[in-house]
C-alpha positions in Angstrom: 121.0 124.8 81.4 121.9 121.0 81.8 121.3 118.2 84.1 125.1 118.0 84.8 124.9 121.7 86.0 121.9 120.9 88.1 124.0 118.1 89.8 126.9 120.3 90.6 124.5 122.8 92.6 123.0 119.7 94.5 126.5 118.4 95.4 127.3 121.8 96.8 123.9 121.9 98.9 123.8 118.3 100.1 127.3 117.1 100.1 127.4 113.2 100.3 123.6 113.1 100.3 123.9 113.7 96.4 125.4 110.8 94.9 126.2 109.8 91.1 127.7 106.4 92.1 127.1 103.7 89.6 125.6 101.4 92.3 123.1 103.9 93.6 121.9 104.8 90.2 121.4 101.2 89.2 119.3 100.4 92.2 117.0 103.6 91.3 117.0 102.5 87.9 115.3 99.2 88.3 111.5 98.2 88.9 109.7 95.1 90.1 108.5 94.0 86.7 109.7 93.7 82.9 110.9 97.3 82.3 114.4 97.8 81.1 116.5 99.8 83.7 116.1 103.5 83.5 118.8 104.8 85.9 118.8 108.7 86.9 122.0 110.8 86.5 122.1 111.4 90.1 120.1 110.4 93.7 119.5 112.7 96.2 118.4 111.9 100.0 116.7 114.8 101.4 116.1 114.9 105.4 113.4 117.8 105.4 110.8 119.6 103.3 113.1 122.4 103.1 115.8 120.5 101.5 113.2 119.1 99.1 112.2 122.7 98.1 115.8 123.9 97.6 116.5 120.5 95.5 113.4 121.4 93.4 114.4 125.0 92.8 118.0 124.2 91.6 116.2 121.4 89.3 113.8 123.8 88.1 116.5 126.6 87.1 118.4 123.7 85.0 115.2 122.1 83.5 116.4 118.9 85.2 113.7 116.0 85.6 112.8 115.0 89.1 111.6 111.4 90.1 110.4 110.6 93.5 111.3 107.3 95.2 109.8 105.4 98.0 110.8 101.6 98.3 110.8 101.1 94.5 107.7 98.5 94.7 105.4 100.0 92.0 104.4 98.0 89.2 104.0 100.2 86.3 107.4 102.0 86.0 106.2 105.1 88.4 109.8 105.6 89.7 111.9 104.9 86.7 113.9 108.0 85.2 112.5 107.8 81.8 114.0 111.0 80.7 117.2 110.9 83.2 117.5 113.6 85.8 117.5 113.6 89.5 115.8 110.7 91.7 114.7 111.9 95.2 115.0 109.3 97.5 113.0 109.8 100.8 114.6 106.9 102.9 116.0 109.5 105.4 112.6 111.5 105.7 111.0 108.3 107.8 109.9 109.5 111.0 106.6 109.7 112.7 106.1 113.2 113.2 103.4 113.4 115.8 100.5 110.7 117.0 97.1 112.3 118.3 95.7 109.1 120.0 92.8 110.9 121.1 91.8 112.1 117.5 92.8 109.0 115.9 95.2 110.5 113.5 99.2 110.9 112.8 101.4 112.9 111.0 104.3 111.2 109.3 107.0 111.8 106.7 106.8 110.0 103.3 109.6 107.5 103.7 108.2 105.7 106.5 106.9 101.9 105.5 103.5 101.0 106.4 104.9 98.1 108.8 107.5 100.5 110.5 104.4 103.0 111.1 102.4 100.3 112.6 105.2 99.0 114.8 105.7 102.5 116.1 101.8 102.5 116.7 101.6 99.3 118.8 101.6 101.0 122.2 98.6 103.4 121.3 96.1 100.5 120.4 95.7 102.1 117.0 97.0 101.1 113.5 97.1 102.3 110.0 94.7 99.9 107.8 95.8 100.1 104.1 98.0 96.9 103.3 99.0 96.6 99.7 101.1 93.5 100.4 104.3 95.0 99.7 106.1 96.9 102.7 105.7 100.2 100.8 106.4 103.7 101.7 103.6 105.7 103.0 104.7 108.4 100.4 104.5 105.9 97.6 101.2 104.5 98.7 99.7 108.0 98.5 101.1 108.8 95.4 99.7 105.9 93.7 96.4 105.9 95.5 97.1 102.4 96.9 94.9 99.9 98.2 95.0 96.0 99.0 93.7 93.3 101.0 91.8 95.6 103.7 90.2 97.9 101.3 86.7 96.1 101.6 86.5 97.1 105.1 88.9 100.4 105.5 89.1 101.9 102.0 91.9 103.0 99.9 94.7 105.6 100.7 92.4 108.1 99.2 90.1 107.4 102.2 92.9 107.5 105.0 94.6 110.6 104.3 93.3 114.1 106.0 96.1 116.4 104.7 99.4 116.6 103.0 102.4 118.8 102.8 103.7 119.1 99.3 106.8 120.8 97.4 105.5 122.2 94.3 107.4 122.4 90.8 108.9 125.9 91.6 109.7 124.8 95.0 106.6 126.3 97.4 105.9 124.4 100.1 102.1 124.1 100.7 99.7 122.3 103.1 96.4 120.8 102.0 93.6 119.5 104.2 93.7 119.5 107.9 93.1 117.4 111.0 89.5 117.9 111.2 87.2 115.2 109.9 85.7 117.1 107.3 85.8 120.4 105.4 84.0 122.5 102.8 86.8 125.2 102.5 87.8 125.2 98.8 89.1 122.9 96.3 90.0 119.5 97.5 93.7 119.8 96.7 94.7 116.7 99.1 92.9 114.3 96.6 94.3 116.2 93.8 97.9 114.9 94.8 96.8 111.6 95.9 97.1 109.3 93.0 99.1 112.0 91.0 102.2 109.6 90.9 104.6 112.6 91.8 103.8 114.4 88.5 102.3 117.6 90.3 104.7 117.7 93.4 106.7 115.9 95.9 104.8 114.8 99.2 106.8 115.7 102.2 104.3 115.0 105.1 101.0 113.0 105.5 98.2 113.2 108.2 96.6 110.0 108.4 93.5 108.4 109.7 93.9 105.6 112.3 91.7 102.8 113.4 91.4 101.0 116.6 92.7 97.6 117.2 89.9 95.0 117.0 89.1 93.0 119.8 89.0 89.9 118.2 90.2 88.6 114.8 89.7 85.4 113.1 91.1 84.5 109.5 90.3 81.5 107.3 90.6 80.0 104.0 88.8 77.6 101.9 88.5 75.8 98.5 86.0 76.2 95.7 85.2 74.0 92.8 85.5 77.0 90.2 86.3 80.8 90.4 82.8 81.3 89.7 81.2 79.6 92.8 83.9 81.6 94.7 83.0 85.0 93.3 79.3 84.6 93.7 79.8 83.6 97.3 81.4 86.9 98.0 78.9 88.7 95.9 76.2 87.2 98.1 78.1 87.7 101.5 78.4 91.6 100.5 74.7 91.9 99.6 73.8 90.3 103.0 75.7 93.1 104.6 78.4 90.8 106.4 81.2 93.2 107.3 84.5 91.5 106.2 88.0 92.9 107.1 89.8 91.1 104.3 88.3 88.7 101.2 90.8 87.8 98.8 90.9 85.2 96.0 93.4 83.0 94.2 92.9 80.6 91.3 94.1 77.0 91.0 97.4 77.9 89.4 98.5 80.5 92.3 97.3 77.6 94.8 99.8 75.2 93.2 102.6 78.1 93.5 101.7 78.7 97.1 102.3 75.0 97.7 105.5 75.0 96.0 106.9 78.4 97.4 105.5 77.9 101.3 105.5 74.1 101.5 101.7 74.1 101.8 99.4 71.3 100.8 96.3 73.0 99.4 94.0 71.3 96.9 94.4 72.6 93.4 91.4 74.6 93.4 90.5 78.4 93.7 90.6 79.5 97.2 89.1 82.3 99.2 91.1 84.0 102.2 89.1 85.9 104.5 89.3 88.1 107.9 86.7 89.0 110.2 87.4 91.8 112.8 85.3 93.0 115.8 84.1 91.8 119.3 84.3 88.1 120.1 80.7 87.9 119.7 80.5 89.7 116.4 83.4 87.7 115.0 81.9 84.3 115.7 78.5 85.3 114.2 79.9 86.5 111.2 82.3 83.7 110.6 79.4 81.2 111.1 77.1 83.3 108.8 79.8 83.4 106.1 80.6 79.5 106.6 77.0 78.9 105.6 77.0 81.0 102.5 80.3 79.2 101.5 78.6 75.7 101.8 75.6 77.1 99.8 78.2 77.7 97.0 80.0 74.3 97.3 82.9 75.6 99.3 85.0 73.5 101.5 85.1 73.5 105.3 87.1 76.5 106.5 90.8 76.3 107.9 90.4 79.0 110.7 93.3 80.8 112.3 92.8 83.0 115.3 96.3 83.0 116.7 98.4 86.2 115.6 101.2 84.0 114.2 98.9 81.5 112.3 96.9 84.7 111.0 100.2 86.6 109.7 101.3 83.3 108.1 98.1 83.1 106.0 98.5 86.8 105.0 102.0 86.4 104.2 101.3 83.6 102.1 98.8 85.7 100.0 101.3 89.0 100.1 104.0 86.5 98.6 101.9 85.6 95.7 103.7 87.5 93.2 107.0 85.9 94.3 105.6 82.5 94.8 104.2 82.7 91.0 107.7 84.1 89.7 109.3 81.0 91.6 107.0 78.7 89.5 108.9 79.4 86.3 112.7 79.5 86.5 114.2 82.6 85.2 110.7 84.2 84.3 109.9 87.8 84.7 106.3 89.1 84.7 104.0 91.8 83.5 101.7 92.1 86.5 98.3 93.7 85.4 95.4 94.5 87.2 91.7 95.8 86.3 88.7 96.3 88.4 85.2 96.2 87.5 81.8 96.3 89.2 81.3 93.2 91.4 78.4 92.3 89.7 80.5 91.6 86.6 83.5 90.1 88.5 82.7 86.6 87.9 82.4 87.1 84.0 85.6 89.4 84.0 87.6 86.5 85.7 86.3 83.7 83.9 86.7 85.4 80.4 90.3 86.4 81.2 91.1 82.8 82.2 89.8 81.8 78.7 92.3 84.2 77.2 95.1 83.1 79.0 94.3 79.3 78.6 94.5 80.1 74.7 97.7 81.7 75.1 101.1 80.2 75.2 101.9 82.1 78.3 100.9 81.1 81.8 99.2 83.8 84.0 97.7 83.0 87.2 95.2 85.2 88.7 94.5 86.6 92.3 92.8 89.6 93.6 90.9 91.5 95.9 87.3 90.1 95.3 85.6 92.3 97.8 86.1 95.3 95.6 86.1 93.9 92.1 89.9 94.2 91.6 92.1 91.3 90.3 95.6 90.7 88.8 97.0 88.5 86.2 100.7 87.7 86.7 101.7 87.3 82.9 104.9 85.3 83.1 107.3 85.5 80.1 111.2 85.0 79.2 112.7 88.3 79.7 114.7 87.7 76.5 111.7 86.7 74.2 110.1 89.8 72.3 107.5 87.4 71.2 106.4 86.5 74.9 106.3 90.1 75.7 104.3 91.2 72.9 101.9 88.4 74.0 101.9 89.5 77.4 101.0 93.0 76.3 98.1 91.5 74.1 96.6 89.7 76.9 97.0 92.9 79.3 95.4 95.1 76.5 92.2 92.4 76.3 92.0 92.9 80.2 91.8 96.6 80.0 89.4 96.7 77.1 87.1 94.1 79.1 87.3 96.3 82.1 86.2 99.5 80.2 83.5 97.7 78.2 82.1 96.4 81.8 82.1 100.0 83.1 85.2 99.6 85.3 88.7 100.9 85.1 92.1 99.9 83.5 93.8 99.8 87.2 92.2 99.6 90.6 95.4 99.9 92.5 98.6 99.5 90.5 98.3 103.2 88.9 99.2 104.4 85.4 102.9 105.1 85.4 104.3 104.5 81.7 102.6 101.3 81.3 98.9 102.3 81.2 99.0 105.9 79.8 97.7 104.4 76.2 94.3 103.6 77.9 93.9 106.8 79.7 92.2 108.7 76.7 89.7 106.0 76.3 88.8 105.7 80.0 88.8 109.3 80.8 87.8 111.0 77.4 88.4 114.9 77.7 88.8 114.5 81.3 92.5 113.3 80.4 93.2 116.3 78.6 91.8 118.4 81.7 94.2 116.3 83.8 97.1 117.5 81.3 95.9 121.1 81.9 96.5 120.9 85.7 99.9 119.5 85.1 100.8 122.3 82.8 99.8 124.7 85.4 101.4 123.4 88.2 104.5 121.8 86.5 104.9 124.2 83.2 108.6 122.9 82.7 107.3 119.2 82.9 110.1 118.3 85.4 108.0 116.5 87.9 108.3 112.7 87.0 107.8 113.4 83.4 106.4 110.7 81.0 103.9 109.4 83.6 100.2 109.6 83.9 99.5 112.4 81.6 100.5 113.4 78.0 101.6 117.2 77.8 103.7 117.2 75.0 
């Protein structure tokens, strides 16, 4: 049984939709961050769940690894072919299957991106709210349990998925969940596959919750004298019960990167970026009350944006943060790492992380989702310097240790992939071995995205 034999069968099944071209393999062997290229032996482009099932059956017969691919925007090496094999690219499975406007849900294939989905939904007055920044595929977002700027209001992917269609490691096609708003029928298999990073099966369809477009939206940005003041402002806002649609923070180094990248002229201070959704009256009241809290914590006057194009420009600034930071050091690559802590410990976690980075030879701007205690450090380094990579890993290790000491998690949204497996035993204890038991039960050959999330060998 060999990978080469599996590829020959796949070529017979799929024709030109199975390719071993160097360019395709190289594209699917790269990631957004510092990992060395790990190309698969072949790339396949299925068009249906039935084709995916046949692909998996062929690979299972030949013990051939299978790696799912959405848009390749993950940050912990999730979609790299660590053990070679076949990458299953869902680019051709990118359609809306059914919109149920009255029930505020939609069925989609995994390859559709979040932006394309919301474009399809525009005429319905509904939208899908999860926004991780990158224009990621919905299947990839489900597989990594993605979240992002809107989590404080609308929750993560786990909160916005009602059901799935999944192809298991033996080729069976199963459906989990339903379109009902709740159920007490059996194990919650839907959420077993959400966040499983393709290690238990391949998602081929998703049923998602939708939200109504708000009547009014107001976004704004303001500066603070230090990160602690900004974080404490957010904590008080949450405790006061003021509903926010988004609440993001960036440090002074990130602000300077924004200025250079986007031609802005923001003061070199930490900033909060916020958004309020609702009726005209509610948005006005929420904005005014939040402005009072900002003033109490030493924040500056807000620069408000109510026009769609102005709001989009503001959030594009935040979404481009990673690329703006990379551009601040020519030729650099980065280790982009995230942790999540209880909000009451966030200011302390950020301050201590800033001290660690300040004492290091590396630059590491910080930004994050202050409303849910999640933040990122973009640890910049020379891709050809083993010493800088070692130092970046040391800083990331310290962040992870700090998160666990504070009762948090080593990743709030990036996921585990290859990069954070080493922390899993400490975070989960014996529960990690239970995850491995589940993996062995559903994928006894260990062909589904092997080498990620769990250790089974």
